[in-house]
N, C-alpha and C positions, 0 to 999 in steps of 0.2 A: 572640479568643473563639473561632473558626474560625467556619465557613458550614455550616450544618446541611444535611445529606444529602450532601456533596460528596464528603467522603471513602469513603463506600459510591458512589454514582454511579462515581468516577474508577477505584477502585484492583478494581473490577468488571469494569473493560473493559481487556483485557490491552494492547490495543493501543495504549491511551495513556501506553503507557511503553517504553522502549527499556533490553533488558540492558548492564550496564559491566560491567567488570572493573577495579573503583576501585582506583587505588592513586598514587603520585607526586603528590600533588596537597595542596593548603591544601582544610581544612574545615572552614566554618561551624558550627556544631553550637549548636541550640536546647538550652541545658542544662535548663531546666526538663520539656521533652518528656523529655530522654532521662534524667532520672532517676526521672520517675517511669513510663517503659515498664520501663525497666533491673528497679526494684523490685518492681513487678508483675508481670511477668511471666518472673521467676524463682522464683516462688513464697516470696518471702520473707514472716517472719511480720508477721502486723498484730495478730493477736490480745494478743499479751502485750508489748508496747511494740517491739518491731524486733528483727533480724536485723543488725546494725548494720556485727557483723564481717565477717558472710557477706558482705553488701551491700558492704563497702569493699574486697575484695578481688576481687569481680565489677569495679568500677568499675577494680582495677588491671590486670586481664585486659582488658579494653576496651582500653583507652589502651595499652597495651603491644601490643595487635593491630594498633590503627593507626602505630602506630611500625615494628611491622615491616612494612609495607608503603607505610612513608617518603608516609604522610599526615601533615598537620602540621594538629592539629584551635585551634582557635580557640572557646573558649565562651561564649557570651553567657547573658547570665540576666536573668529580669525582677525588676524592681524593684518600688517603690513603688503604690500606686494610681493610677488614671488620674485627674488634679485633676477633668477634668472632670466626674466622676460618671456619665458617661453607662450604666456597665456593675458601678454597685453596687450596683442591685437583682439583675442575675445574683449579682453576689460572693454577697448574701446567699441567694438563692436554696439556691444550690451548698453553703455553712456550714451550711445548715440539714437539707440532703440528707446530708452527712457526718455530723450529730449522732445521726441514724436511725441510718446506716450503723454507726457506732460503736459505738451499742445492740445491734443485731442483734446483731454480732461478739459483745458483748460475755457473748451469751447464748444463742453459738455457730451463730447461724444467717447467712446469706452478710451479707457486706458489702464493703466496700473503703476503706479511710483507710489514708494514709500516714502510717506514724510520725513523733512529731514533729518528731527532729532528722534526720531524713531528709536533708535541705536543706546541714545543718550539715555531715554526714560526707561529702557530695559533694565541697564547696567545700573541703574540709581534704584528701582526696585531690587534688584538682587543687594544690592548692599546694605539698603534697608532691613532685607528679610532675613541677612546672612545667610544668604545663599554662597557656599564656595562658587570660586567661579576663577577662571584665569581667560587670559587675552596671550596670543601667540605671537610669534616674530612674526610670521607668515601664515598661509592659509593651515588651517589645522584639523583638516580630514584625518593625517596621517598620524598627527599625536592622538587625537580622536581614540582612534583603535589602538594606537600603541596603550592607551592609559585603560582601557575597555579590558583589550586583553590579558593584562598583568591583574587587573581585580576582577577579571571571567565574570564580569557580570554585563547587559547588555547596552546597547547605544540606541539615542532615541534621537531621529533624523528624518530629512527629507530627502536624502542624499542619494543619489543611484551608487556611489562609489563605496556605501557601505555592502551593496549586496557582492561586491569584489573581495574586500575582507574579509578574511577567515577568522572569524571572533566565535571564542568559545561560549561566550555569553550570548549571542545572537544581537538581531538587530529590529528596534522595534520601530517599523516606519510610521509616522505622525498622521498619514493619513487613516490609520489601523488601529489610533491610541487615543479611547472613545474616554477621557477622563472627566468630561462633562458629564458622563451618566457613569456615579458612581454605584458600587457597588457591594451585597457582602454586610453581614451585621456588624455594630457599632467595631466591636473590637476585629474584626477582619474583613476592612473596608480593604477592596482591590480594586482593579484598571481593569477594564476588559481591554487584552489587545492580542496581536498578531506576529509571532513571532518567526525571523528567518535566521537561517545557517547557509553557508554556502552548499555544504551537505546536500541538502534540499534539493538546489540546481542543478548538483553535480548527476545525482540520483535522478532526476527526471530527466536529465538528456544524456543520460549513459556515460558521463565522462570521466574519467578513471582517475582524476587526481585534482584536487582546488588549485594543486599549484597552475593549475592550466587557464585558472580565469584571467590574472591578470592580464594575458596575451588578449581577452577577449576585450576587455577596456581598451587598449593601445591600439589596439586593432581597428578601432571605430572610428579611426581618422584624428582625435582629440589631441594636441598639442604636440605629435610625434610623427607624423607623415601630414605630407600634405595632401585635400582632398582627392587630387587626382591619383597620386596614389593608394589614396584609399578604397575609391573604387576601382581603379584597375585591379587591385589587390583584391576587393570584396568575387569581384567579375570571377575570380580565378580559385577562389576557396570554393564560394557557391557549385562549381564543376567539378572539386575535388572532392569534395563532401557527399555527390553524387556517386561518385565514380567509387568509394569507398565504402557507399552504402550507409555512411555513418547518423547518426541520430535518429529520429523516429520518421520524420520523413512526412510531417505535417502539413501539409496545404502549401507547399512550398513555394507556390507563384505567389503568397499573400506573407513571407515572411521577411520580418524585419533584419535592418543591417544585424544587428546582435545576436538574430536565431539563429543567421547564416553563420558566423562565425562559433558559436556555441557548439551548433549541428556537428561541423567539420573540427573543431575541437575534439569530439565523442572520438576521432577516430585514431589518437595519440594515446601512448601510455606516459608519457614526460614531455618537458618545456624542451629539452633539447630536440625532440623529435619534430615537435612542431616548426620550431625556427627553421630548423634543417628544409621544411619542405619550404617554407617563405622564401628563402632562402634562392632555392631551386626554380619557384612561380615567378619571382622577380628577376631571375638571371644572373643571379650571384657567384661568383665562384665559390666552390666549398662552404661548407657549415661552420667555418672559422667564429664567424658573426654572430652564433649565439653566446659568447661569451664577451663581445662587443671588440675582438681583434680585429676585425676587420671593419671598412668605414660601411655606408649605406643603411638601408632601410633597418634591417636586423640586428644592427648594433644601436638606431636608435626604439626598435623596439625592448630590447635588453633591458637599455638604461632605462624608459618608462616603466616596465615592469615591477623595477625596485624598488617604485612610489609605493609600492601594494606590499613590499616586503616588512612586517612588522617587527620592530625592535622587542623583545620581550622584558626589557625594562624602562621606563617610560619615565622622562624628567617630570611631568606633569604631577607622577605620584609623589615624588619627592616635594613639588611646589605644597601639594595639599596636604603632605606633612609637615609643614614648615621649614623647607629647604629653600635652596635659592631661585631666585625668577630663574623663567628658562630663556634661552637667548644665547646671546654671546658673540663669539668671533664668525658661529658658520651662518649665522643669520645679519649680520650686520650691524648689530646693535652693539657692539663691542666699542663704539664712539660715544655713547652713555652713560656718565655716570651712574653709579650702583642705584642712589636714590630714585633716578627715572627710570632705571631697567625694572625696581619693585612697581613703579606708578605704573609703567605699562603693563605688566603682568595683572597686577589688579584691575584692568580696564580702566584706570585714572591717566592715560595718554593717548589721544586718538590715534589709529593707526593713521593717519594723512598725516601728523608731526613725523611721525616714523620714517615714511615715505618720502617726506622734504628729507629730512636727512641721511639715510640710506640712498635715494634714487633720485633725490633733485624732482623728484615730480610727485604731483598732485592732481587727483581726478576728484572735481567738483561734479558735487551729487545736485541734476537736475530736480527743477522747483515747477510748483505749475504757477505760471507767470505770464505775463504779457511779452510774447517771444519776438514783437516789431521792435524791442526797444533792448539796451544791454543787460544781459543777465545780471539776476540779482545779488550774485556775489562780488557786481565788482563794487559793489558799494563799502564792504568789506577788505578792500585788497589793503588799505594800509594796515589794518590788524595783522595779516597774513604776513606780510614784507617785513615787520617788523619780529613776527615770529620766526619767519627764517631768518633773518639779520641774529637773531640768538641764537639759532642752529648752526649755521654756517660758515660763523664770522667769530676769528678770535680777537683776543683782544689787539695783535697787532694790526688786524683788516679791519677795524675801525677810525678810517681816516675820511676826510671830505670827499665826498665824488669829484673827480675833476673831466675834464675834456681834452685835457693835453695829449703829444702824442701824433693826431691828426687822426686818429683812432674815431671814427663820428658814431654814436651812439640815436637809435630812433624809437623816441620814447611815445607811448599814448599820452592821454590826460591824465588818464590814473595810473600811472607809474610803469606799463608794463613796458618792457622794452621792443617787443614785436609783437604784433597779431598778425596772421596770415590761416589761408586756408589748412586743414589738416592734409591734405594729400600731399599739394605743393608743401609742406612744410618738409615731409615725410621724404618725398623726391630729391630737396638739397641736403638733408644729411644723409641720406644715402650716397648722394655723389660725394658728396666730402669726403665720407671716410672710406668710398672705393670697396664699399659691401655691401649686403644685404638690411642693414640700418637694425638691427636685432636690441639696439635700446641701451646697451651697454659694456659692448664688446672693448669703446675704446678706455673706460672711465670704470675696470673694475664695476660691470653690474652696475652702477650708479647712475643712470641717464646719462646727460651731457655733462654736467657739473660747470665744472667754467665753461662761460660763452665769450667769445670773441665775436663782436660786430667787425663788417667790413664796410668799405665804402658803399657797396653795393646794398647795406641795410641786410644783408645775408647772414645768420648763423653759423659757424664755422665750429664744429666742438675739437676740443684738445683736450689729451686724457691729464688724470690727474696728476700725474709725475712731472705734469708741468705747471702746478702750482706754485712751486717755489720760484719760477719764473717769474708767474703773473706777480706775486709778491714784491716782487726785486721792481718791476713794472711800477706798483703803486707806491713804492718810496720813492721812485725818483718823478714822482708826480705825477703819474700816468693814472689813469681810473680805468681798471678792465670790470666790471660788475659780475657778480657771481648772483646767478640765476636760479630759480626753478620752474620748474615746465610745471603749468596750469592748465590744464585742459577741461573747459567750459563752454556754455552756448553762444553761439554767434550766431542771429537770428535762428534757424532751424539745424544748423550743422554746428559738429562738433571742433573747437578750435584748441589749437594751442598757442599759448601766450606764454612768454619768456618772461615771469616778473622777476626784478630785483630786488634782492636782500636789502635791508635797510637799519643797521644796529639802530636800538633806543637811544637817547640822548647818555642816560646815564648806563650804558651798557656793561652788562653782564655776561662774562663768556659763558660758555656750555659749561665749562669743565670743572666753573667756581657756581653754578646756580645752588647747587647744596648747600654751601657753605655762608651765602649770601641772607642775612637778614630778614626777615620777613617785611620791615619796613620798606627795603632798598626794592623786594621782588614786587612788592605795592606798587611804588614809585612808578617802577614801570609800568604795569599794568594802567594805573591812571592816566599817567601821560600818552598813551599807545591811545586811551579813548578819550583825552582830552579833558577831562573831570578832576575838579578837586576836591581832596575827601569831606571838605568841608560841608560842601554840595549836597553828601550821600547821608551828612547825620540826623534830617530829619526823617529817614524811614528805616525800617529792622534792618538788622543787618544781614539778613541770608535775601534780600532784596535788592543790596548796595551795586551786586553786578547787573541786573537787570534794569537796574534804574540808569545805573553808566551806560551801559549799550546803548538804552533805548533817546538819550541824549546825542549819544553817537550816532544813531539812525535817522535823528531827526535834521542833524547837519548836514549826511551823506547820502541820505537816499536821492533817486531822482525819478520821479518829482518831489518837492519837499512834499512830508508828510501832509494830509491837513488834521486842521481841529478835530475834527470827527473820527478820524483816523486815528487819532492822539487818544483821546476818550474813549473808545471803545478797548483800543487794547488796553489802558489801563483799568476801566471797569472790571475787563475779564482780569484781571491779576486780582482785583478785590474780591469776586465770584472765587477764586480759585482759595483766596485765604479762607473764608469762610468755609468753603469746603475742605480743608486741610483744619481747618479748628471742630468743624463735626465730626471729622474721624479720628479727630486726637480726641477726640471725648472733652475739651476743653469749654463746654459751652455753657459751664456754672460760672465761670467766669465775668460772662457778658449777660444783657437783656438781650438772651436767645430768640424771646420769642418776635422782638423788633428786627434781630438781623436777620433770623430764617425767613422772615417775610419778603426781605431784602434779598437775601441769597435765590428764595424761589421766582421772585421777580426776575432777576436776572438770567436766571438758568432758565427761565420761558422763554430769552428769547431767541438762545441756541436755533441756527437753520435745521430744520428737521427733514428726513429722507424723504417724505410723503409729500411736503410744500417746496421743494426747493424751485427758485425762479430763475433766472437769467443769471448767470455768472459776471460779477462786478470787477471785472479784469484788472482795473485802476488798483483795484481795494487788495487783490490775488497778488499784485506784483508790489505792491508798498510792504505788504505783510510776512511775504517772503526776504524782500531786504531784510526786515527786520528780524526773521529767524537764520539769515545768513550771517548780519551782523552778531546775533546771539555762538551760533554756532562758532565763527573764529575766534570768541572772543572767550570762549570757553575753551579750546584748544589753548590758547595761550594764558589762560589762567591756568591751565594741567600743566603746561609747560613749566612755570612760574611755583609749581608747588602748589596751588590753592594759596594764594595769600587774600583771595576772598572767597567764600564759602560758596558753592555752587548751590544754584536755588531750584526749589523743587519742579523740575521742567513741566509735571504731570499737574500740577496746580498753575502754574506762571501761563499757561498758554492752550487756548482749545481753537479750533479753526473757525469750527461753526459758530461758534459762541463770539466770538469776538467780530466774526462776518454778521451776525444778527443784530446783536449790538450795536454795530454801524448802520444796517439797515433802520434799527429803531429810532438813531440819532438825526439820517438823515430824512427819515420820515416827520419831523418836525417836534419831536419829543427832547427833554432836557436832560443830562445826567441826575442835574439835581432830582425832577420827578419820582426817578427809579430806584433812588439812595434814602427818600423819605421817610422819617423812621428811626431809621439806623442810625444812632450816634456814633457807633465804633466805625460802620461803612462809610460814613462820611468825611471821618477824621482820615481814614486809611487812604481813599480816594484823594482828597485832596492833597495830603501830605506828598502822595505821591506823582501828584501832576505837578505839584509846587517845583518838588525836585529835579524832574527830567527837567523843568522849564530851567533851570538854574546850569544842568547840564549840558543843557544845548548850546549856552556858549561854551565855546572852546578856550579851558583853561591855559593851556600852553602855546599859542599862536606861531611862536616859534620853533616848536616839535619838530620833530626829523620823523613823526609817526604817520605823516600823510606827504610828505614831500611836497605840498602846496601849500598855496596862498589862501589865506581864508576868504571865501566865496563873493562877501559881503552881500547878500541875497536876502537875509535878513529871515533865516531859517530858523534862527531863537525865537523870534517874535508869534511862531504856531502857536505856543506854549501858555502865553498871554490869555488870550478875548475866549472869550465862550464856557468859563468856568465856573460863572457864578460867583458869589462870595466863600465858596471852597478854597480856591486858593490862597486867597488873601491872610483868611485864617488861620491857614496850615500852621505856621510860627508857632503861633498860642497853643497850640492842641501839641507839636511834638513832643514833650517830656513827657504828656499823658497817655500820649499812642505809643511809645519806646516803653513805656512800665508797663501797657495792659500786653504787647509781646512778650515782652521779660519771661513773663507767667503765662503767656498762651502757645510760646513757642518751645517752652524749658524741656519738651518731651523729645524734641528734633535733635538736640544737641548730639548727641551720641553718635548721628550722622556726620556733622563736620568736622570730629576729632577723630 
């Protein structure tokens, strides 16, 4: 989570760094820091749903630059939430903040929100380029430090925790990593950077041992002491440092919290002495707390310091050398079959899926949308319910959901069991537990697990040990739903919903997933999306999932997407395909002069930074619902071990392009006019639009995927009108377009294999 104030303190002192010409080295990269910084510092769109194509090009440039300097990157990504729950409060606060920032962006005010699919685009680019990567079971900082320590190479990140870890190869902050200005002759290319080591910090503050620095991190109040304890202790430490005359004593009235603590640490020769003084200042008896033998603040601080103790043998080093996937019993991932453990380590199983399994909890990322209506994630809840069913329901749990025994369920219109203001829900949970509600004390650190609704509509958590009893109740005809806590937006507040897990009609239990044939897994996916495989036949294989999701979106989004919105989305896909063909160098197989004219005309419609008009909030909400549906479907497809190839997201959707195309269509122009002359482009557009129309009629009305009746509101009819002759003529050209794509896209087959 970082150390408050330390980045400002360290980066404000030029003396704490050494200038380096970085080349010919391994480099351990904090993946989460990298994609956040690259996206936000290069001015990519946040308001319209993301410039994924431009972001992918920037990532390609970044890793090409590293290759030019003979730098071998190893990317390490964060995984699921910490099962201890000590950081959950901070995560909720950040989520609430992002809800308000997304609302600000929607109304033209300042804000900072990462578009929903940014992380997925990042992973796809890494896989395409063959960059070694690993997704950790939980937060990655400690694993990154252990790997870099074993390899004696630097870490590239933007996280202040790396000012605390004692790394022999040093730490390269992203803010000083000048990768866009490549230097040196052709055979001696290098990147100018600044390298930090803990020795620099200790020397500057005259701290006798680097082992004291972790105490600085935990004394700032992060995770291990309450704000009141931290403030009280800070005042005592400042006075103690003055009495002892420690540190350099520069401008003490303006010192930050981190600087006060560092000045105080200069008074001690080892950790034991410092903890003994903390014990005395806080009124604790004796100094035994330094080893955690006594309760209170000192033992908590000691426990926090252990998170900075580096293991000289890294499990990630074994992974990168072809060993087993990191995880197992300690992380809670032992419940996953081996094939899914490997998929998770490769970044092909979303952290939210792991959170649903281990914690029974998912945090849904806020998007720029209409805050006066339901969250965009509501449109895709049915997909996630089946995902939760596969994760949490064994074969014996696949029984009809009844209402016997007098226990009443309170369900919302989209399958949620309960929706309440988060503060009220926390009070209920804490009262039921008789404790402080740390989110896992009664259930092995996995959140609430099974939920028992009471007649008053409140939820009382009961432990995982009682699951056997719940199974007995089910066998007797009663229904105790298994739920996942979803944290999502309601108006401008963060709410907790209990979302019931639903098994698919052809349920494949988690422990049998790896042995299930592709056809069975594909059947589950298409059942959930309500699509027949035959409806997808007219379009290229790599677009099957996108088309199925778009049909699902046409049925489930509220309000129903307009015809121009659908056309703009499909035109954006056509533009992406032309971009992909151009980048793949496959233009010789087409009349590229004509197709390039179409491509240029489509791209010209982008919303440019200097010409942005008022935000179309309805369109933003509609396209955010589409992204939410795609994200949930990607998670389910990954859990099912990719029965459909993932679409290349960087070419599939660009927010500024789709919004610009919608403006073009709403201005009275037709889709036909912008595709004039492009035979291939027209065929692809017509084929996609016709397939979406066919997919927008639900294939299995009785499916348990959504648990709702068909709405009968004519949602599928939106794909019929306004398409010109293209949609009608798509069937005639199906074979032709598939033949063309089999040639054009053959260079990408390695990605899907």
